[in-house]
Z-matrix of the N, CA and C atoms (Angstrom, degrees):
N
C 1 1.445
C 2 1.518 1 108.07
N 3 1.309 2 116.16 1 133.57
C 4 1.451 3 122.64 2 174.33
C 5 1.513 4 106.12 3 -97.71
N 6 1.309 5 116.96 4 129.89
C 7 1.453 6 119.12 5 -176.79
C 8 1.512 7 110.66 6 -114.22
N 9 1.317 8 116.03 7 135.34
C 10 1.450 9 122.07 8 172.16
C 11 1.517 10 106.77 9 -103.17
N 12 1.286 11 116.45 10 150.47
C 13 1.458 12 122.72 11 -174.07
C 14 1.528 13 108.63 12 64.96
N 15 1.283 14 118.46 13 -164.77
C 16 1.454 15 121.34 14 -178.12
C 17 1.506 16 109.06 15 -116.69
N 18 1.354 17 118.79 16 108.55
C 19 1.455 18 120.26 17 -172.90
C 20 1.517 19 115.51 18 -74.70
N 21 1.312 20 118.91 19 -27.83
C 22 1.459 21 119.77 20 -174.54
C 23 1.523 22 110.94 21 -110.86
N 24 1.302 23 116.57 22 55.29
C 25 1.450 24 119.54 23 175.84
C 26 1.512 25 109.67 24 -127.05
N 27 1.305 26 115.40 25 161.50
C 28 1.464 27 118.27 26 -179.05
C 29 1.509 28 108.72 27 -132.38
N 30 1.304 29 114.33 28 159.61
C 31 1.442 30 121.50 29 176.67
C 32 1.518 31 107.42 30 -111.01
N 33 1.303 32 115.88 31 123.44
C 34 1.461 33 120.41 32 -179.26
C 35 1.524 34 111.47 33 -63.18
N 36 1.333 35 115.99 34 -29.19
C 37 1.454 36 118.92 35 -177.03
C 38 1.523 37 112.93 36 -85.02
N 39 1.335 38 117.53 37 1.69
C 40 1.453 39 121.30 38 178.68
C 41 1.523 40 113.18 39 76.78
N 42 1.336 41 116.61 40 9.65
C 43 1.460 42 121.18 41 -178.21
C 44 1.530 43 110.92 42 -62.93
N 45 1.324 44 115.71 43 137.45
C 46 1.454 45 120.60 44 178.51
C 47 1.521 46 109.52 45 -71.37
N 48 1.304 47 116.45 46 143.55
C 49 1.452 48 120.99 47 173.38
C 50 1.521 49 109.27 48 -143.59
N 51 1.311 50 114.33 49 150.68
C 52 1.458 51 120.99 50 -177.36
C 53 1.521 52 107.47 51 -120.73
N 54 1.330 53 115.59 52 140.28
C 55 1.450 54 118.38 53 173.84
C 56 1.521 55 110.58 54 -144.32
N 57 1.319 56 113.98 55 165.69
C 58 1.455 57 121.13 56 -174.37
C 59 1.516 58 110.16 57 -122.52
N 60 1.326 59 115.13 58 140.23
C 61 1.460 60 122.06 59 172.54
C 62 1.517 61 106.72 60 -112.23
N 63 1.324 62 116.93 61 134.87
C 64 1.458 63 120.92 62 172.62
C 65 1.526 64 105.53 63 -106.97
N 66 1.331 65 115.76 64 113.17
C 67 1.451 66 121.01 65 -176.64
C 68 1.524 67 110.04 66 -76.07
N 69 1.322 68 116.92 67 160.37
C 70 1.462 69 122.75 68 -175.05
C 71 1.522 70 113.07 69 -52.71
N 72 1.304 71 118.55 70 -33.64
C 73 1.454 72 122.09 71 -175.38
C 74 1.525 73 111.97 72 -95.44
N 75 1.350 74 117.83 73 13.97
C 76 1.450 75 121.80 74 172.08
C 77 1.517 76 116.78 75 98.93
N 78 1.313 77 118.61 76 -13.50
C 79 1.454 78 121.04 77 179.72
C 80 1.522 79 109.19 78 -70.99
N 81 1.333 80 116.64 79 137.52
C 82 1.458 81 119.94 80 175.54
C 83 1.518 82 109.28 81 -106.83
N 84 1.307 83 115.41 82 140.40
C 85 1.460 84 122.01 83 178.59
C 86 1.519 85 107.01 84 -126.00
N 87 1.317 86 116.78 85 120.89
C 88 1.459 87 121.79 86 178.63
C 89 1.518 88 108.24 87 -114.04
N 90 1.317 89 115.98 88 134.02
C 91 1.458 90 118.88 89 176.57
C 92 1.512 91 110.48 90 -151.87
N 93 1.301 92 114.74 91 165.63
C 94 1.448 93 122.04 92 -176.22
C 95 1.518 94 109.80 93 -114.67
N 96 1.311 95 115.14 94 148.55
C 97 1.456 96 120.18 95 173.14
C 98 1.517 97 110.53 96 -105.66
N 99 1.317 98 116.60 97 10.93
C 100 1.460 99 120.03 98 -179.62
C 101 1.509 100 112.00 99 -72.40
N 102 1.331 101 117.16 100 -37.04
C 103 1.451 102 121.07 101 -177.68
C 104 1.519 103 111.84 102 -80.65
N 105 1.305 104 116.95 103 -32.65
C 106 1.451 105 121.43 104 -179.75
C 107 1.516 106 108.44 105 -147.14
N 108 1.301 107 116.52 106 150.41
C 109 1.446 108 120.33 107 -171.22
C 110 1.504 109 115.78 108 -97.68
N 111 1.308 110 119.10 109 19.24
C 112 1.458 111 117.89 110 -179.17
C 113 1.516 112 111.79 111 -106.26
N 114 1.315 113 114.94 112 156.83
C 115 1.456 114 123.11 113 -178.57
C 116 1.514 115 109.70 114 -88.48
N 117 1.327 116 116.56 115 137.04
C 118 1.460 117 120.91 116 177.56
C 119 1.517 118 109.41 117 -90.85
N 120 1.310 119 115.63 118 116.36
C 121 1.452 120 121.73 119 176.52
C 122 1.518 121 106.52 120 -131.88
N 123 1.310 122 116.83 121 119.52
C 124 1.459 123 120.34 122 -174.61
C 125 1.516 124 110.18 123 -120.48
N 126 1.324 125 116.47 124 110.56
C 127 1.454 126 122.03 125 -178.47
C 128 1.521 127 112.11 126 -73.75
N 129 1.313 128 117.34 127 -23.79
C 130 1.461 129 121.12 128 -172.53
C 131 1.528 130 114.00 129 -104.36
N 132 1.320 131 118.76 130 16.49
C 133 1.464 132 120.88 131 -175.26
C 134 1.523 133 112.21 132 -56.60
N 135 1.309 134 117.60 133 -47.79
C 136 1.466 135 120.17 134 -177.75
C 137 1.530 136 110.78 135 -64.15
N 138 1.314 137 117.53 136 -41.78
C 139 1.471 138 121.08 137 178.57
C 140 1.524 139 110.89 138 -63.88
N 141 1.326 140 116.71 139 -40.25
C 142 1.471 141 120.59 140 179.06
C 143 1.523 142 109.79 141 -65.02
N 144 1.322 143 117.26 142 -45.27
C 145 1.461 144 120.05 143 179.41
C 146 1.528 145 111.25 144 -62.13
N 147 1.323 146 117.19 145 -40.07
C 148 1.470 147 120.31 146 177.35
C 149 1.527 148 110.81 147 -62.62
N 150 1.326 149 117.10 148 -44.33
C 151 1.467 150 120.98 149 179.05
C 152 1.524 151 111.02 150 -63.00
N 153 1.334 152 116.75 151 -41.80
C 154 1.458 153 120.04 152 179.18
C 155 1.529 154 110.96 153 -65.14
N 156 1.315 155 116.64 154 -40.07
C 157 1.470 156 119.86 155 177.74
C 158 1.519 157 111.15 156 -62.09
N 159 1.333 158 116.60 157 -41.90
C 160 1.472 159 119.55 158 177.26
C 161 1.525 160 111.06 159 -63.99
N 162 1.328 161 117.19 160 -40.94
C 163 1.470 162 120.45 161 179.42
C 164 1.526 163 110.61 162 -64.89
N 165 1.321 164 116.99 163 -39.57
C 166 1.465 165 120.66 164 177.88
C 167 1.529 166 109.73 165 -63.24
N 168 1.321 167 116.84 166 -44.47
C 169 1.462 168 120.59 167 177.10
C 170 1.518 169 111.86 168 -60.96
N 171 1.308 170 116.11 169 -40.84
C 172 1.464 171 121.44 170 178.67
C 173 1.529 172 109.82 171 -63.67
N 174 1.328 173 117.32 172 -43.93
C 175 1.462 174 120.89 173 178.27
C 176 1.528 175 111.60 174 -62.26
N 177 1.324 176 116.11 175 -39.07
C 178 1.461 177 119.24 176 177.68
C 179 1.529 178 110.89 177 -62.81
N 180 1.327 179 116.59 178 -38.32
C 181 1.470 180 119.03 179 178.56
C 182 1.533 181 110.67 180 -69.87
N 183 1.323 182 117.49 181 -33.18
C 184 1.472 183 120.75 182 175.98
C 185 1.528 184 109.71 183 -66.56
N 186 1.311 185 116.14 184 -39.81
C 187 1.468 186 120.11 185 177.49
C 188 1.527 187 109.61 186 -59.17
N 189 1.335 188 116.67 187 -43.55
C 190 1.470 189 120.42 188 177.57
C 191 1.525 190 110.89 189 -63.79
N 192 1.334 191 117.27 190 -36.65
C 193 1.461 192 120.27 191 176.95
C 194 1.529 193 110.45 192 -58.97
N 195 1.337 194 115.75 193 -44.75
C 196 1.462 195 120.56 194 -179.75
C 197 1.528 196 109.62 195 -65.08
N 198 1.342 197 115.86 196 -45.24
C 199 1.466 198 119.90 197 179.34
C 200 1.528 199 111.75 198 -59.76
N 201 1.334 200 116.24 199 -34.03
C 202 1.469 201 121.56 200 -179.40
C 203 1.521 202 112.95 201 -83.84
N 204 1.336 203 116.50 202 -1.75
C 205 1.460 204 120.00 203 178.13
C 206 1.518 205 114.30 204 74.34
N 207 1.329 206 116.90 205 29.24
C 208 1.464 207 120.80 206 179.88
C 209 1.517 208 110.94 207 -65.18
N 210 1.299 209 115.93 208 160.75
C 211 1.454 210 123.78 209 -177.99
C 212 1.537 211 110.95 210 -56.38
N 213 1.329 212 115.46 211 134.19
C 214 1.471 213 121.40 212 -177.93
C 215 1.524 214 112.33 213 -57.08
N 216 1.330 215 117.28 214 -40.06
C 217 1.470 216 119.40 215 -178.44
C 218 1.528 217 110.66 216 -64.92
N 219 1.333 218 118.18 217 -36.05
C 220 1.465 219 121.05 218 176.78
C 221 1.531 220 110.51 219 -64.57
N 222 1.338 221 115.58 220 -42.62
C 223 1.462 222 120.45 221 179.33
C 224 1.527 223 110.12 222 -62.99
N 225 1.327 224 116.60 223 -44.14
C 226 1.468 225 120.07 224 180.00
C 227 1.524 226 112.12 225 -63.25
N 228 1.321 227 116.42 226 -38.77
C 229 1.468 228 119.71 227 177.71
C 230 1.527 229 110.51 228 -62.29
N 231 1.327 230 115.97 229 -43.05
C 232 1.463 231 119.80 230 179.66
C 233 1.530 232 111.79 231 -68.41
N 234 1.321 233 116.67 232 -37.49
C 235 1.466 234 120.05 233 175.74
C 236 1.525 235 111.05 234 -62.37
N 237 1.313 236 115.49 235 -39.14
C 238 1.456 237 119.89 236 177.81
C 239 1.525 238 110.73 237 -62.72
N 240 1.317 239 116.66 238 -38.78
C 241 1.470 240 120.84 239 178.84
C 242 1.530 241 110.86 240 -64.49
N 243 1.334 242 116.62 241 -41.18
C 244 1.468 243 120.07 242 178.94
C 245 1.525 244 110.37 243 -66.84
N 246 1.329 245 116.08 244 -41.69
C 247 1.465 246 120.17 245 178.93
C 248 1.537 247 110.16 246 -59.41
N 249 1.309 248 116.34 247 -43.46
C 250 1.461 249 121.00 248 178.21
C 251 1.530 250 110.85 249 -63.39
N 252 1.322 251 116.36 250 -43.03
C 253 1.468 252 120.16 251 179.32
C 254 1.525 253 111.16 252 -62.57
N 255 1.323 254 117.44 253 -41.33
C 256 1.470 255 121.74 254 178.59
C 257 1.531 256 110.03 255 -65.23
N 258 1.328 257 117.02 256 -43.90
C 259 1.472 258 119.94 257 178.13
C 260 1.517 259 111.44 258 -61.61
N 261 1.328 260 117.72 259 -41.41
C 262 1.462 261 120.92 260 178.53
C 263 1.527 262 111.17 261 -65.78
N 264 1.319 263 116.84 262 -36.09
C 265 1.460 264 120.64 263 176.30
C 266 1.529 265 109.80 264 -65.21
N 267 1.314 266 116.73 265 -41.20
C 268 1.459 267 120.66 266 176.51
C 269 1.514 268 112.12 267 -60.50
N 270 1.323 269 116.41 268 -38.42
C 271 1.471 270 120.32 269 178.07
C 272 1.527 271 110.86 270 -63.84
N 273 1.328 272 116.88 271 -38.86
C 274 1.466 273 120.37 272 178.58
C 275 1.522 274 110.01 273 -65.35
N 276 1.327 275 116.15 274 -43.61
C 277 1.468 276 120.16 275 178.24
C 278 1.525 277 110.18 276 -61.50
N 279 1.311 278 116.76 277 -44.39
C 280 1.460 279 121.08 278 -179.95
C 281 1.527 280 111.14 279 -63.18
N 282 1.326 281 116.78 280 -44.61
C 283 1.462 282 120.60 281 178.47
C 284 1.528 283 110.73 282 -61.99
N 285 1.318 284 116.58 283 -44.35
C 286 1.462 285 121.51 284 178.90
C 287 1.531 286 110.26 285 -61.76
N 288 1.327 287 115.55 286 -41.25
C 289 1.461 288 120.63 287 179.31
C 290 1.532 289 110.64 288 -62.07
N 291 1.302 290 116.41 289 -44.68
C 292 1.464 291 120.61 290 179.76
C 293 1.526 292 110.51 291 -64.78
N 294 1.334 293 116.30 292 -47.81
C 295 1.467 294 120.69 293 -175.00
C 296 1.521 295 113.46 294 -67.90
N 297 1.319 296 117.07 295 -26.93
C 298 1.457 297 119.08 296 -176.15
C 299 1.520 298 112.60 297 -114.00
N 300 1.313 299 117.28 298 -62.40
C 301 1.469 300 120.62 299 -174.42
C 302 1.522 301 111.93 300 -65.88
N 303 1.317 302 116.65 301 -47.30
C 304 1.463 303 119.68 302 -176.17
C 305 1.518 304 110.79 303 -70.06
N 306 1.321 305 117.47 304 -41.81
C 307 1.466 306 119.91 305 177.48
C 308 1.522 307 109.64 306 -59.04
N 309 1.332 308 116.76 307 -46.13
C 310 1.458 309 120.57 308 179.07
C 311 1.519 310 111.03 309 -62.72
N 312 1.333 311 116.24 310 -42.00
C 313 1.471 312 120.19 311 -179.88
C 314 1.524 313 111.45 312 -62.68
N 315 1.324 314 116.78 313 -43.57
C 316 1.467 315 120.89 314 179.69
C 317 1.530 316 109.87 315 -63.91
N 318 1.337 317 116.16 316 -42.01
C 319 1.465 318 119.94 317 178.76
C 320 1.524 319 112.01 318 -61.00
N 321 1.341 320 116.23 319 -28.92
C 322 1.462 321 120.74 320 -178.95
C 323 1.526 322 112.45 321 -101.10
N 324 1.341 323 116.77 322 11.52
C 325 1.458 324 120.93 323 174.80
C 326 1.522 325 115.11 324 72.99
N 327 1.324 326 117.45 325 21.94
C 328 1.465 327 121.28 326 -179.55
C 329 1.522 328 109.84 327 -85.73
N 330 1.327 329 116.24 328 92.47
C 331 1.467 330 121.53 329 -178.42
C 332 1.531 331 112.25 330 -72.61
N 333 1.319 332 117.57 331 -24.69
C 334 1.467 333 120.90 332 178.61
C 335 1.525 334 111.27 333 -65.32
N 336 1.318 335 117.66 334 -26.18
C 337 1.462 336 120.46 335 -179.17
C 338 1.527 337 111.39 336 -62.62
N 339 1.318 338 117.45 337 -34.23
C 340 1.472 339 120.96 338 178.07
C 341 1.524 340 109.52 339 -66.99
N 342 1.319 341 117.24 340 -41.77
C 343 1.462 342 120.44 341 177.21
C 344 1.525 343 110.60 342 -63.05
N 345 1.332 344 116.90 343 -40.81
C 346 1.463 345 120.89 344 177.35
C 347 1.523 346 110.38 345 -63.28
N 348 1.323 347 116.85 346 -39.98
C 349 1.460 348 121.09 347 178.25
C 350 1.521 349 110.59 348 -62.41
N 351 1.321 350 116.41 349 -44.63
C 352 1.465 351 120.32 350 178.69
C 353 1.518 352 111.29 351 -59.15
N 354 1.342 353 116.68 352 -42.93
C 355 1.472 354 120.42 353 178.03
C 356 1.528 355 110.95 354 -65.02
N 357 1.330 356 117.08 355 -41.47
C 358 1.459 357 120.62 356 179.45
C 359 1.525 358 111.44 357 -63.51
N 360 1.316 359 116.95 358 -42.45
C 361 1.472 360 120.91 359 178.37
C 362 1.521 361 109.71 360 -63.59
N 363 1.326 362 116.16 361 -43.42
C 364 1.462 363 120.11 362 179.29
C 365 1.526 364 111.43 363 -59.39
N 366 1.330 365 117.19 364 -45.10
C 367 1.467 366 120.49 365 179.22
C 368 1.516 367 110.87 366 -67.21
N 369 1.313 368 117.94 367 -39.33
C 370 1.462 369 121.73 368 -179.15
C 371 1.524 370 111.64 369 -65.28
N 372 1.314 371 116.71 370 -35.76
C 373 1.462 372 121.05 371 -176.11
C 374 1.530 373 113.18 372 -77.10
N 375 1.313 374 118.52 373 -13.61
C 376 1.471 375 121.09 374 -178.59
C 377 1.498 376 111.65 375 -73.04
């Protein structure tokens, strides 16, 4: 990962700051430490992106199935497969978040991170 700005620094005055990471494969991730004081480190980013790309490809093929007038039950089966793949990808993101972001937040005394996690889990489970 190539990092712009300084990712592991803090401001004693609690001032918000934003920085950007440029990942090895060109994706940029910008985030702020003003709302929460923990560092975002994601071990599974490449795996998540690969899974999302496969799901997008699968959805495109389902779209073609619909355009071609394929049987509704076949389309529904494929939609179910994509839904499952997306849910599994969400689980990986959640696990990565817990193992890295939340652990780091707890180590740095960021109690708001637990509340954010609870909200994220609630939204994911809907």
